[in-house]
C-alpha positions as CSV (number, residue, x, y, z in Angstrom):
1,M,105.3,106.0,56.9
2,A,105.6,106.8,60.5
3,T,103.5,104.9,62.9
4,K,102.2,106.4,66.1
5,S,102.5,104.3,69.2
6,K,99.5,104.2,71.4
7,K,100.5,104.1,75.0
8,K,98.0,103.1,77.6
9,K,98.0,104.8,81.0
10,A,98.5,102.6,84.0
11,A,95.4,102.4,86.3
12,P,96.0,103.9,89.7
13,K,96.6,101.5,92.5
14,I,93.5,101.1,94.7
15,T,93.8,100.4,98.4
16,P,91.6,97.8,100.1
17,S,89.6,100.6,101.8
18,E,89.0,102.4,98.5
19,K,87.9,99.2,96.7
20,Y,84.2,99.6,97.5
21,Q,84.2,103.4,97.7
22,Y,81.6,103.7,95.0
23,T,79.3,101.1,96.4
24,M,79.5,102.1,100.1
25,K,78.7,105.4,101.6
26,M,81.5,107.3,103.3
27,V,80.5,108.1,106.9
28,T,82.1,110.3,109.5
29,S,83.1,109.5,113.1
30,A,79.8,110.9,114.4
31,T,77.9,108.2,112.4
32,C,80.3,105.5,113.6
33,F,79.9,106.6,117.2
34,S,76.0,106.4,117.0
35,C,75.9,103.1,115.0
36,K,74.2,100.2,116.7
37,Y,76.4,97.7,114.8
38,Q,79.9,99.1,115.4
39,C,82.5,97.3,113.2
40,E,86.2,97.0,113.6
41,R,86.9,99.5,110.8
42,G,84.6,102.1,112.4
43,L,86.1,101.6,115.8
44,R,89.7,102.1,114.4
45,Y,88.5,105.3,112.7
46,L,86.9,106.5,116.0
47,D,90.2,105.9,117.8
48,K,92.1,107.7,115.1
49,M,89.8,110.7,115.1
50,S,89.8,111.0,118.9
51,K,93.4,112.1,118.9
52,P,94.0,115.9,118.9
53,G,94.7,117.4,115.4
54,A,93.4,114.3,113.5
55,I,92.0,115.0,110.0
56,G,89.8,112.4,108.4
57,K,87.8,112.0,105.2
58,G,85.5,109.4,106.5
59,V,85.4,105.6,106.3
60,P,83.4,103.4,104.0
61,C,80.5,101.8,105.8
62,H,79.8,98.1,105.0
63,L,76.2,98.5,106.3
64,T,75.4,100.8,103.4
65,K,76.6,98.4,100.8
66,G,73.5,96.2,100.4
67,K,69.8,96.5,101.0
68,A,70.2,95.4,104.7
69,F,70.1,98.0,107.5
70,K,68.8,100.8,105.3
């Protein structure tokens, strides 16, 4: 009898910024700019997006993770 080997696919590597992608909302630079509680991640994203030709997908906002600040 021939046995079939079951190979498991390796899970894709998740970067620290993508770790909470499903629990935090992705916000654009306009949202970060108008935020009252500007965080370090948002300020870095604003700096990146202020350069000519920059393309961004948004940044996860830690203020949208929990019930606070909603």
